[in-house]
N, C-alpha and C positions, 0 to 999 in steps of 0.2 A: 675518235678512239686512239689513245696511245697504242693499243696492240698491234693495230693495222698497219698504223705510220711504222712501226719497228716493222712488221712485215716487206711492207713497201720498200723500207731501206736495205733490208737484207735482199730482196729480190734483185733491184737493180747495182746494189753494191756487187753480191756475189756473179751475178750473170756477167758483170764486168771483168769480174776477178777470173769465172771461168774461161773466156774469152781470152784473156792472156794467157792462163797459163795453160790452156789447152785441156783437153778429153782427160789424157793420161792422169796427167797431177790429180786432177778435179774427181776423176773417179774414184782413182784410189782414196782422195780425203774424203767420199761420201763413204766410203767400204769401213775407212775408219772411225767416221763418227756413227754409224751403228752399233760397229764391233765394242767402241768406248760404252756407248750405252748399254749394252749387254752387259759388259764385261768391271764396269764400276763398281758398281756394289761391292761383288764378291773382293774383288783386285784391292777395293777401299778396307777392308776389314784385313787384309794383310799388311799393308802399308801401316796400321796402326801403332805399329812395335818401333816401326822406323820414325813416327810421326812424335814419338814418346820422347825419343831422343834429340828431338830442335825443339819442346817446350809444349808439344800440345797432349793434354796432358786428361782434361775433361772429356767424359764420354760423348755431350752432346756435340763439343766440339768436330771429335774423332768421325761420328756418325755421318757429319756432314763434310768435312774435309779432305778425310780419307777417300772418299768416292771423288770430289772433286779433282785432285790430285791425279787419281788412278785413270780419271776420264783426257786430263789433260796430257800425261805420258804415252796414253795408249796413242792419242790424235797426233802428237809428236811424231811418235815411229812410223807408224803411216803417210804422215805427210813428208818425211824423211825419205821413206820408200818410194814415195811417189816422183819425190824428186831424182831419184836414182834411177827409176825405169823410165822417167820422162826423158835425161839425158842418154841413155842406151839407145832408144828410140830414135830422138831426135837425130844421134852420131848415123845411126844405121842408114835413114831414109837422106842424109846428108852425104854421106862417105861413100854408101854400097848402091845406091840408085840413081835413077836418072832426075833431072831437075825438074821434070813432069809429075815423078811420081813423088817428088818432095812437096813439090807447091800442092800437089791434090791431097796429102796428106795433112800439110798445116792448116790448110781450109776447113778439113775434117773433122781436125784436133778442136779448131777455137769453135765452130758451130756449134759440134758436141758437146764442146766445154761450157759453153752457154747454156743447157740445157742439164746437163749435172751440175753449175753452178746455182740453178732457178732449184735443182729439187734437195741441192746443200742448205739454203735458205729457207727451204721449206722444212727439213729435219732442223732448223736452228731454231726456227720460231716453237715448231715443238716441243725443243729442249727448254727456251724461254718460259712456252706456258706450264711444262709440268713444274719448272723452280720457281716460276711467281706464284702457282697454284700452292705449292709445297710453302713457301714461305708465306705469303699472304694468309694462308690459313691460320698463321699465327700472329701476323704483323692487323689485321683486321680484328682480334680479340685482343690484342693492345691497344687498339688505337686509341688516341684521344685528340682527336678531330683539330682541336687548337695548339693543339703544342708539338704535333708529330711532326719529324724530321723529315726534308725532301726523300729521302731514299726509301722512307715508310710510305710516305705518301703514293708516291710512284709505283709503288708494288702493290699497294693497295688499289690504287686506280687500275693496273693492269686485270687483277684478280678482280676487280669489278666489271672490266671487260669480256674476262673468261669467261663468266657466267650471263653478260645481258645476250653476250652474243652465241651463247652455247657449245664454244670454243672447248669451255670444259669436259664437254662427253666426250670431244675427237682423243682428248689428251688421256682421259679416264682409265684406259688399257696399259700405261703409261707410266703409271703413277709409282714409284717405288719403294712408299711411306708404307707401313702398317696402320691399321685400326686404332690401334691404341695411342699411336702418335697423334690421331684427332682429338682422341677420348682428353690423353693430359693437356693437349692445348686448351680445350672446353674448359678443364679444371683450372688452369691457370689463368685463364682468362675472368671467369668467374671471383679466383681469389682476388686478383689483381684489380677489378673494379668494385668488389665488395669486401674492402677491408674490415667488416664485421665478423666474414665468416672464419676470420681466424682463429676464432674462440672453438667454433664449430671442427674446425680442420683438426685441433690440439685433442681434441676429443673422440675423433675416430679410432676404432679399436686397434687397425694394425701401428698405427703411427704415435700410439700413448707413451711407448719408451723414447722416442726421439724427440717428442713435445718435452720432453724432461729435460734435453739437453739446453747447458748454459747459454749457448748463442742464441736460440730460440724465444727463453723466457728474456733475455736482455731485451729484444725487440720487442716483445709484448709488454715489457714494464714501461719502456722508453717513451715518454707521453710526447716529446718533440717529436719523433719519430711516428706515432700513431697522428699527431695532428697533419704532419706533411702528407700522410697517407691518404688520410681523409678529405684533403686539399685535393685528389684528384691530378697526382703529377702525374708528366709522360713518361713512357716507357723506361727512356734513355735516364729519364732523373731520379725513375723508381732502381734501376738497376745496377745505377751509379754512386746510390746514395753507402755511406762507408757501413750501413747496419745489414746493408742487402750483399750488396758485391763480393764478401767473405763467405755469405753462404752461396750465393751463384758460381763462385770459382769455387766451390769446396767439391772437388770428383768422389771425395770418398764419403759425403754425406749425400751426394745423390745416388749412390751407388746404395747406400743404405737405405734410402726411401724408397725407390724402386723396388728395392729385394723385399719390404716388407708390405707393399702394395701388392708384388708378385704382377706387375702390369695390368691390375684389375682397376682399369680407373672408371669405369662406368659406375661402378658401387658407391666409390668416391663421392662422387658427382652427384648422386643420388640423396646419399648423405647429407654434402652441402645445403642439396636444395630442401630436403624434408625432414633432415633430421634422424631419420630412418634408416639401418643399413638391413637391405635383404640378405645379404651374405654372412654376416655377423649380429643378428639380430636376436637370434636364438636365445642364446645367454645375457639376460638383460643385466647380469649385474658388471659385466667389463664394459669399463669405461669410469671418468671421474666424476666423483663426488665428493659434495662442499657440505658441512656442518650446517644444518638452521636451528641456530639456537633456539628461535621460535616455537618451531615445530616438535624441538626437544621438550622444554617446559610442556607444554601442552598436551604431549603424549604423557609424561611425567604425571602430569593432573589427571589425567583421565583413567590412567592405571591404577592410580590411588587416590579418589576421590578426597579421601579423609588426611591426606597428607598434610604434616606439622608444618609449624611458621618455620620453625628450627629445620627442618626436612627443605621447607621452598629456600632458602637463605641460605642454604649450603650449594642448592642446584643453581638457583643463579650465580654464584661465583665461582661455581664450578664452570659453566657454560659460558662465563665471563670468558676465566682462563683459554677454554677449550675454541672461541669464538672462531679462531683460524683453522680448524683443524679439518684434513682433509683424506680422503682413501681414493685408490686406486685399485683398480681388478685389470690384469692386464690378460690379454689373451690364452697364453700359455700357464695360465691357472695359477700365476705369481699374484703377489699382491705386498701393496705399502700402504700404510696407515700414519701419517704424522699428527701427535698428538703436541699442541701446544701448553710448555709448562708456565710459572710462573719467571725462570728467567731465562729456558731455552725450550729449544722444540725436539722433542721426541719421535724420533723416525723407527718405524716398527717394519721389518722385511719381514715376507711371509708366503703364504698362500691362502690361497681359498678353494672352496671343494662344495661340488653342490649337494644336498643332499635329498629332500623329500618337496615338490613343489616348489617353491618360491623360497625354501628356506636355504639356509649355506652354512659351512663353519670355517671360519676365519682361524688360521695358526699363525701365531706368530711369537720370533723368540725375541723373551724379557728377560734379559741377563744369561743366565745356565739352565731356565726353563721354557719348556715351550705352552707359551697360553695359546687356548682356544676361544674363541667369541664366537658364539651365535648370532646370526645375521639372518633379516628375513626382510622378502623385498614387499613393501605394503603400496600397490599403486605403481608413482613414479618415485615412490620416496625408500631408501633404505635405512633399516633399524638394526644398529649394530649395540648390543646389549656388553658394558664392560663396567666390572665393580660395581655394580648394583646399579648400574647408572642406562639407560638407553639412549644413545645418541641415535638422530635424526638426520641423513645427508640428502642432499638434492643431486640430481643428476645433473 
């Protein structure tokens, strides 16, 4: 087991270091290890503005690099203090006491240094366990065993050792990550391994405005990239793809997504798995709707059984032109209706308002006038009436 091999190596190495450095230096290092563990997270946030000046700007990078740098700085300070105190104590016994006391001190310092070195090895083992558990939770989710890098395989193996030995129970009180981190990783793992979920992701109510951004549309419309994703690339290959790398490196986009989700990844995961949102399911109109020409034709025939041949011809011609029409209802009661015409696409921006039952009023600006279209939810379909024509949309 790799974890226990690492632990044994640390015990042997740091026990020897403790012997040669002595109890004073090693003991102060022990205090530094503990103090750094307690202060790394709050000081990491303080260091964020400084790290931004040297080019570390992405919130995820800051969340990990900040505490790491803070931990190293605190530990180095304690090691410096330990060295200075050791010199003072050593000088005192060397120049102000007898050789007998000096030898007794040196023997005690060395033997006790071994014990404290073993303590430091134990602390480092716990630290490695904490780091590998946190990183491993992500690397296991993003794993493609045949294509993973050596580093990812190593972290995954240590993570497996943590669970099989139940050492994860011992480090649980020291994990500094919040539950939303694990929820977010679960969502990322689902999307990475199931490219078909990207369509459902784009229709999740809080993400509807973000899904309309051009960079996401480019990803969705790129046939070569979709084939690459479906082929099951490794995570390194995926994140390094020219279509993906700019999205992952965009800190502003990350902040927009997290703000829209309000750190609630559980509901997003439920939506990806079931297509239903417990949090946003009350307003059924919210979402992305696509025109169903066949259903629209059937609705027209049912509404007017004696429809004439001329009317049918006009209806077919209209529905052919409007074939790619779509409607989007956002959470903030805003709405967008795209209606293709012969030579262009008319995009109407407006609002939606619920009236009675499953009925709604859609209000759009058409030129200088405000047009209102009645809409009705009929099962899983939305019927929008416009210009004596009822359009049926599927979600």
